C-alpha positions in Angstrom: 2.8 16.4 -17.2 1.0 15.4 -13.8 2.2 12.7 -11.6 -1.3 11.1 -12.0 -0.1 10.1 -15.7 2.5 7.8 -14.1 0.3 5.8 -11.7 -1.0 2.5 -12.5 -3.7 0.3 -11.4 -5.0 -3.2 -12.3 -6.7 -6.1 -10.6 -4.4 -7.4 -7.8 -5.3 -11.1 -8.6 -3.4 -10.6 -11.9 -0.8 -7.9 -11.2 1.8 -8.3 -8.2 2.4 -4.4 -7.9 -1.2 -3.5 -6.9 -1.6 -2.5 -3.1 -4.5 -4.7 -1.7 -6.6 -2.7 1.0 -8.4 -4.9 3.5 -10.7 -4.3 6.6 -10.6 -7.4 8.4 -13.2 -6.4 11.0 -15.1 -4.0 8.6 -15.3 -0.2 9.2 -17.7 1.3 11.7 -18.6 5.1 11.8 -16.5 6.7 14.3 -14.8 3.7 15.7 -11.1 2.8 15.3 -10.5 0.0 12.9 -7.4 -1.6 11.5 -6.9 -1.3 7.8 -4.2 -3.6 6.2 -2.4 -2.7 3.0 -0.2 -5.2 1.3 1.4 -5.8 -2.2 1.8 -9.3 -3.6 -1.3 -10.7 -2.0 -2.2 -13.2 -4.9 1.1 -13.1 -6.9 4.2 -12.8 -4.8 6.3 -9.5 -5.4 10.0 -10.0 -5.4 11.6 -8.7 -2.3 15.3 -8.5 -3.4 18.1 -6.0 -3.4 17.3 -5.3 -7.0 13.6 -5.4 -7.1 11.4 -4.2 -4.1 8.2 -2.3 -3.0 9.9 0.8 -1.2 6.7 2.0 0.3 3.0 2.1 0.8 0.9 5.2 1.6 -2.9 5.2 2.7 -5.2 8.2 1.9 -8.8 8.8 2.7 -11.1 10.9 0.3 -14.6 11.8 2.0 -17.4 12.1 -0.2 -16.9 15.9 0.1 -13.7 17.7 0.8 -10.1 17.2 0.7 -8.0 14.0 0.7 -6.2 13.0 3.9 -3.0 11.2 4.2 -3.6 8.6 6.9 -0.1 7.2 6.9 2.9 5.8 5.1 5.1 2.6 5.7 8.7 2.3 4.4 10.2 -1.0 3.7 14.1 -0.7 3.8 15.6 -4.1 4.3 15.9 -6.0 1.0 18.8 -8.4 1.5 21.3 -5.9 1.2 24.8 -6.7 2.7 28.5 -5.9 2.2 28.7 -9.5 1.3 26.6 -8.6 -1.8 23.2 -8.4 -3.1 20.5 -10.6 -1.5 23.2 -11.9 1.1 21.9 -9.7 4.0 20.1 -11.1 7.1 17.2 -9.0 7.0 14.1 -8.5 4.9 10.9 -6.5 5.1 7.8 -7.6 3.4 5.5 -4.9 1.9 2.6 -5.2 4.6 1.4 -2.3 6.8 -1.5 -1.9 9.2 -3.0 1.4 9.8 -5.5 2.0 12.8 -8.0 4.6 11.5 -11.3 6.1 12.7 -13.6 7.5 10.0 -16.8 9.4 10.6 -17.9 10.0 6.9 -18.3 7.7 3.9 -15.9 8.1 1.1 -12.9 6.1 -0.6 -9.6 4.7 1.1 -6.9 5.0 -1.6 -3.5 2.9 -1.3 -0.5 4.0 -3.4 2.7 1.7 -3.5 6.0 2.4 -5.0 8.1 -0.3 -6.7 11.7 0.7 -7.3 11.6 -0.6 -11.0 7.9 -0.3 -12.1 6.9 2.9 -10.2 3.6 3.9 -8.6 0.5 1.7 -8.3 -2.7 2.4 -6.7 -6.0 0.9 -5.5 -9.1 2.1 -3.8 -12.1 0.7 -1.7 -15.4 2.5 -1.1 -16.3 3.3 2.6 -19.9 3.1 3.6 -21.4 2.7 6.9 
C-alpha cells in the first residue's frame, strides 16, 4: 500500500489539520518570494505535549518534470517538562516561512504531520 493512501486533505476552514499556503506578496517569475505555511489558521490546532503538529514540508511540482522538496520545518517544543505534560516553558506553533524563487508555473504542495491524526496536505497552483 502506498503512503499516499494515508494522506488526508480537506478545506482548512473546516479542518484544523490542513496546512494553509499563503504568498503574502504574490509570486513573480524568477523573483524570491516568501511562502508561509501554517496549520490551524481558521480552527486552532492544539499544541500540547499529547497532541501537536510535528512538522511541515513544502514541495514544488512544475507543470512538467519532477517534484522538488523546497524545505521542511520541525516543531519540537510542546510544553514538555520534567514537571509533567504541558508544564514546560516553551511551545512552538506550526508556522513556517520559506523564501523561494520559481521560474516555471506549477503547484506548491504542503504536507503536515500531526502526531495523532497523521499526514495532511494542501496545494496551490502557481501561475505568472
